[in-house]
C-alpha positions in Angstrom: 41.1 52.4 28.6 38.9 49.5 29.4 35.9 50.0 31.7 35.6 47.4 34.5 32.1 46.1 34.9 30.5 47.0 38.3 28.8 43.7 38.8 28.6 40.1 37.7 26.6 37.0 38.6 28.6 34.0 39.7 27.2 30.5 39.3 28.8 27.7 41.3 28.4 24.5 39.3 29.6 20.9 39.3 32.7 20.8 37.1 31.3 18.0 35.1 28.4 20.2 33.9 30.0 21.0 30.6 27.5 21.5 27.8 27.3 23.3 24.5 29.5 26.2 25.7 26.6 28.3 26.9 26.7 29.3 30.5 24.4 27.2 32.8 21.1 28.7 33.8 21.1 30.2 37.3 18.3 27.8 38.2 20.6 24.8 37.6 23.5 26.2 39.6 24.3 24.8 43.1 24.6 28.4 44.3 24.5 31.8 42.7 25.5 35.3 43.8 25.5 38.8 42.3 28.9 40.3 43.2 29.9 44.0 42.9 33.2 45.6 42.4 34.8 46.5 45.7 37.3 49.0 44.2 40.2 46.8 45.5 42.6 44.7 43.5 43.0 41.1 44.7 46.3 39.2 45.2 45.9 38.0 41.6 46.1 41.5 40.3 42.5 41.5 39.0 39.6 43.6 40.4 37.9 42.2 43.5 34.2 41.6 43.5 32.1 40.6 46.6 28.5 39.9 47.5 26.1 37.3 48.9 28.9 35.3 50.6 31.2 35.1 47.5 34.4 37.0 47.0 36.3 36.7 43.7 39.1 38.2 41.7 37.7 38.4 38.1 39.5 39.2 34.9 36.9 41.4 33.3 38.2 40.9 29.7 38.1 37.1 29.7 35.5 36.6 32.5 38.0 34.2 34.2 37.8 33.8 38.0 41.3 34.0 39.3 40.5 33.5 43.0 37.3 32.6 44.8 36.0 32.3 48.3 32.6 31.1 49.2 31.5 31.9 52.8 35.2 32.5 53.5 36.5 29.2 52.2 37.9 27.8 49.0 35.6 25.6 47.0 36.1 21.8 46.9 37.5 20.0 43.9 34.7 19.0 41.5 33.1 22.4 41.7 33.7 25.4 39.4 32.4 28.8 38.9 31.0 30.5 35.8 30.7 34.3 35.3 27.6 35.7 33.6 26.3 39.2 33.2 24.5 40.4 36.3 20.8 40.8 36.0 19.5 44.3 35.6 18.4 46.1 38.7 
């Protein structure tokens, strides 16, 4: 059985900010948020995470964001989100 991570950091970036494959640094993101598992499953079927104004359904195996709301709204075209390990507390 796979253990679902309790938290991630989401980085909202401009879609054109593709680089060497490494995730962008939080300092270069347009916005970042640490999200924690809510215990719910989203409409996409993946675990739901929420925090700091962001709510996302995240596939914990591939780190793919299947659904995202920022302050209750979908993001505009030209923006994307990257998932990175949450900073230690």
